[in-house]
N, C-alpha and C positions, 0 to 999 in steps of 0.2 A: 436495610440496604435496598436501593432502588435499581430497577432494570436500566442497563445501559444499551443503546443501540449504537454501535460503532460503524460508520460508513468510511470506507476506504477507497481512494481514487489514486490511480497512478497520474502523474503530470501529463500535461498535453504534449503532442509531438514537438520535439526540440529541433532547433537548427542544427546543422552538421557539426559546428563547434560547441554545441551545448550551452551557448551564451544566453539563451532565451528560447522562447517558443517560436515556431514557424507560424505562417498565417493559418495553416491547418490546426496547428496546436492552439492558437487563440481561439479559433471557432469552436474547437471541441470544449475548451475551458468554459466558454460562455454558455454553451449548450448544457453542460453538466450543471452549471450554477442554476439555470432555469429549471432543469429536471428536479432539483431538490428544494426549490423555492418554498414549496408548501410544507416542508418539514420543519420542526421546532429545533433547527440546529442552534446550539448554544455557543459553539466555538469551532473554529477552523484551525487545526494544528497542520504545519507544513514544514518540510525540510528546508535547510538553508540554501541549497543550490538554486541558481536563477530559474531553471525550468519549473521547479516545484514552487517557488516563491511567486512567480509570474502566474502560474495556474491557480494558486490559492487567491491571489489578489483579484483575478478576473471572476472567480467564483464569488468572492466576497462582494463584489460590486452588484451581483444578482441577489444577494441575501440581505442587503440593506441593514447594516449596522452590527452584523455578527463579527465578534473580534477574531483577529488573525494572531496566532502565536507561532513564532518560529521555534522549532526544536531540533537539536542535533539527533535526537532519538528517532525523528521522522526522516532522517537523512538516507543517503545512498551508501550502503555498506553491506558486507557480508556478514549475516548474523550468526553463522555457525560453520566451522571448518571441520568436516567429519574426518575420522581416520578410517583406513581401509576396512578395519573389522566392522564398522557400522554399516557398511554399504553392501548392496546385493553384489555377488561375485561377477555377474555378467556385465554390470555397468560401472563397477568400481574405477577402472582405468579411465573411462571417459569422464566421469564426474571429478575425479582427482586432477586430471589434466586440465579441466576446465578452471579449477581453482589455483592452479600452479603459479599463475602470474601475480598473485597478490602478495604485498610486502609483509615483513614481520610486523610492522606497525599496524597495518590493516587487519592482520591476524589476531593481534592483541586487542585492538580497539572495537572491532566489529561486534564481538559477543558481549562486550560491556554495554554497548548501546542497545543491543538487542534485549538484553535483560531489563534495561531502562524502559524500552518500548512496551514491553509486557506489563510491567509495573504501572506505567502511566496511562496507557490507552485501553487496557483490557480488564475484564471482571466487572461485576456489579458496582454501581456508583455509590458513594457516600450519600447519606441523606434519604429523604423519602420521596423525592421527585424523579420521574423517569428522565433520563439524560440522552440526548441526541448529539453526537460529536462527529466531525469529519476529519480525517487524516489525509492530507494530499502528500503523497510520498513517491517511492520508486518500486520497481518490480520485486527486488529481493525481499524487501520488508513485507510486502503485501503476502508473498509466499510464506514467510515466517509467521505472520499473525494467523493466517488461515491454518497453517499446520498446527499452531498451537491450540487453536479453537477446536481442532478435530482430535487432539491429543495423539497426533501422529509422531513418529520418531523425529528427533531433531534434525536429521539429514534431509528430511522429506520436503523442506522447503525448495530443494532443488527439483526442477521439473514442473513447477507451478508457474505459469506465465500469465501476464495481465496485460491488456491492451492500454494504450494511451487514452486517458479520460474515461475509461470504463469504471463501473462502480460495483463494489462489493459491500454487503452488509452482514454484521454479525450481532447476534443478541446475546447479552449476559444477564442472566437472572439467578439471583440467590436461590440455592437449593436445587438447581437444574443444570444439566450440562450446557456448555455454550453452544449455540446453533448458528451455522452459516445459512443465512436466509437467501442469499444469492450471490453469485460469483461472476466477475468479469461481464457485467451487464452493459450492453451498448445500445439499449433500445432508444436512448436520447440522441443518438448519433445517425446522421443520414448515411446510406451505404458507402459514399465515397470517403467518409471520415472514420470508418470502422476499421479494426484490425491493424492499425498502425502500431508499431512497436512489438508485434507479435511475430515469433519465428515463422517464416513462410513455410517452412516444411511441415508445420503443425496445424495448418489452417484446414486441411482436409479437402 
């Protein structure tokens, strides 16, 4: 089995109605594409919603011929709905309240897609060649994949936040624990394009 480098990016800043990217979001996507031009990316997976699909398309234009694959598993969904007993007592009410508005269908389908995402995008790659892949997705799934890479409790995707068009990288090597190489990296973005999509109260 070969080492897999998984690069994960949140879509660029969206329009208020989420029908696509804002002008800032398009700039973010192009700059992210330029950031990873030198990497041997073999495929760009992306979620089906317009803001993820447009981000992936703009990145792909900078990568010259790398195929784009739409995947429901890279979409926007809640990957795990914890029960109160899983959660720290001092934050359980807040976290459960945050999840209250999701429908029974979302509660059923989200964990199914989350398992598919783990199976499809993570772990060492088949074959003998090192693989580099990009997933353009949404905040919740990034938290889920980082949580899984750290073997953290399933509820711990909550509280992990990712900026628009920031980049995270995880390495999966046979016989070794997975390693988060960097997280929420915005080095490719100028100051005016950083921190969009991030909770203002957490910026410090």
